[in-house]
VMD Tcl script that draws the C-alpha trace (Angstrom):
set ca {
  {53.91 45.02 -41.77}
  {53.13 48.63 -42.60}
  {49.50 49.72 -42.35}
  {48.39 51.44 -45.57}
  {45.46 53.83 -45.28}
  {42.94 53.46 -48.09}
  {40.49 56.35 -47.79}
  {36.92 55.28 -47.00}
  {37.85 51.65 -47.72}
  {39.97 50.59 -44.78}
  {43.41 49.73 -43.47}
  {45.07 46.74 -45.18}
  {42.65 43.83 -44.72}
  {40.52 45.77 -42.21}
  {37.67 47.11 -44.33}
  {34.77 49.26 -43.19}
  {32.39 46.45 -44.17}
  {34.12 43.88 -41.89}
  {32.08 42.33 -39.11}
  {33.14 42.10 -35.48}
  {34.03 38.44 -36.06}
  {36.14 39.41 -39.09}
  {38.06 41.95 -37.00}
  {38.72 39.47 -34.20}
  {39.96 36.96 -36.77}
  {42.32 39.60 -38.23}
  {43.56 41.26 -35.01}
  {42.97 38.58 -32.37}
  {41.06 38.80 -29.13}
  {40.65 42.40 -27.92}
  {42.26 43.40 -24.63}
  {39.36 45.77 -24.05}
  {35.77 45.72 -25.30}
  {33.80 48.72 -24.09}
  {30.79 50.83 -24.83}
  {31.64 54.48 -25.51}
  {29.62 57.38 -24.03}
  {27.89 57.64 -27.44}
  {26.75 54.01 -27.22}
  {29.21 52.68 -29.77}
  {31.27 49.53 -29.23}
  {35.06 50.05 -29.16}
  {37.45 47.11 -29.47}
  {41.01 47.80 -28.36}
  {43.73 45.27 -29.07}
  {46.83 47.17 -27.86}
  {48.42 50.48 -28.74}
  {50.40 48.54 -31.36}
  {47.26 47.57 -33.29}
  {44.33 49.60 -34.61}
  {41.33 50.17 -32.34}
  {37.98 49.65 -34.04}
  {34.67 51.39 -33.26}
  {31.36 49.83 -34.30}
  {27.90 51.32 -34.52}
  {25.12 48.79 -35.03}
  {27.62 46.13 -36.14}
  {29.21 48.46 -38.73}
  {32.73 49.82 -38.43}
  {32.57 53.61 -38.17}
  {36.14 54.39 -37.02}
  {39.59 52.85 -37.22}
  {42.04 54.49 -34.79}
  {45.84 54.47 -34.93}
  {48.50 55.62 -32.48}
  {52.18 56.33 -33.24}
  {53.20 53.05 -31.53}
  {51.39 50.92 -34.15}
  {53.52 47.99 -35.30}
  {55.04 48.66 -38.71}
  {53.89 52.28 -38.85}
  {51.08 53.75 -40.92}
  {51.33 55.20 -44.41}
  {49.18 57.14 -46.82}
  {50.36 56.96 -50.45}
  {53.82 55.97 -49.23}
  {54.17 58.79 -46.69}
  {54.82 57.67 -43.12}
  {52.17 59.32 -40.99}
  {53.75 59.20 -37.55}
  {57.46 59.45 -38.40}
  {57.28 62.21 -41.04}
  {58.09 65.77 -39.94}
  {54.63 67.20 -39.02}
  {54.90 70.34 -41.19}
  {55.92 68.31 -44.25}
  {53.22 65.73 -43.60}
  {50.48 68.35 -43.21}
  {51.48 70.09 -46.44}
  {51.52 66.73 -48.27}
  {48.09 65.84 -46.87}
  {46.69 69.25 -47.76}
  {47.90 68.77 -51.34}
  {46.08 65.41 -51.42}
  {42.94 66.54 -49.61}
  {42.43 70.18 -50.48}
  {40.96 72.30 -47.68}
  {41.58 70.94 -44.17}
  {39.25 71.92 -41.34}
  {39.90 72.29 -37.60}
  {37.59 71.79 -34.66}
  {38.60 71.55 -31.00}
  {42.20 70.64 -31.89}
  {41.25 68.02 -34.48}
  {42.22 68.33 -38.14}
  {39.50 66.91 -40.38}
  {40.37 65.77 -43.90}
  {37.05 65.04 -45.60}
  {38.38 63.90 -48.96}
  {40.85 61.50 -47.33}
  {38.41 60.31 -44.68}
  {40.44 60.78 -41.54}
  {41.05 63.03 -38.57}
  {44.42 63.92 -37.03}
  {45.35 65.37 -33.68}
  {48.70 66.23 -32.12}
  {50.34 67.09 -35.45}
  {49.83 70.85 -35.69}
  {49.99 71.98 -32.07}
  {53.36 70.63 -30.90}
  {51.67 68.06 -28.68}
  {53.23 64.83 -29.90}
  {51.85 62.95 -26.86}
  {48.38 63.48 -28.34}
  {49.17 62.21 -31.84}
  {46.56 59.95 -33.35}
  {44.82 59.29 -36.64}
  {41.20 58.20 -36.86}
  {39.80 56.96 -40.16}
  {36.06 57.41 -40.45}
  {33.29 55.84 -42.50}
  {31.81 57.94 -45.29}
  {29.09 60.32 -44.02}
  {29.89 59.57 -40.37}
  {29.85 62.06 -37.45}
  {32.28 64.73 -38.73}
  {30.09 65.66 -41.70}
  {27.32 66.85 -39.38}
  {29.78 69.27 -37.71}
  {31.21 70.76 -40.89}
  {29.44 74.12 -40.49}
  {31.11 74.56 -37.07}
  {34.64 74.02 -38.40}
  {37.28 76.55 -39.31}
  {39.43 76.16 -42.43}
  {43.13 75.83 -41.68}
  {46.09 75.93 -44.06}
  {49.64 74.62 -43.91}
}
mol new
graphics top color blue
foreach p $ca { graphics top sphere $p radius 0.5 }
foreach p [lrange $ca 0 end-1] q [lrange $ca 1 end] { graphics top cylinder $p $q radius 0.2 }
display resetview
């Protein structure tokens, strides 16, 4: 099964309004359940499944790694197997201005953050979908525009 990113909605049947119980029913029992340094709860299932971060019982992030079963797509484009330069140009056409902060590419219109795609560090590749008005918005004034 391919995982289709739906901006600010979710990833296939994983929706931002899902509860912890919903997520466990969808993905199974997590292999790791930890509290992050920011006090959020992170459920990890394996590198082949999305990791989910909750804040006060609400999903705030959905994280994907290149090893995810079935791959991940956005409007039919394969995120992790597409040539990075082509992918970034495609995403910029969809998103408009992309911003960079500390090696992360933030796509506000699309609702996700990328790393490892623009700096030739494929070992660091990941995509993190974020809930509308979460974390990254507060940092927007400290970000630099970047173009591809």
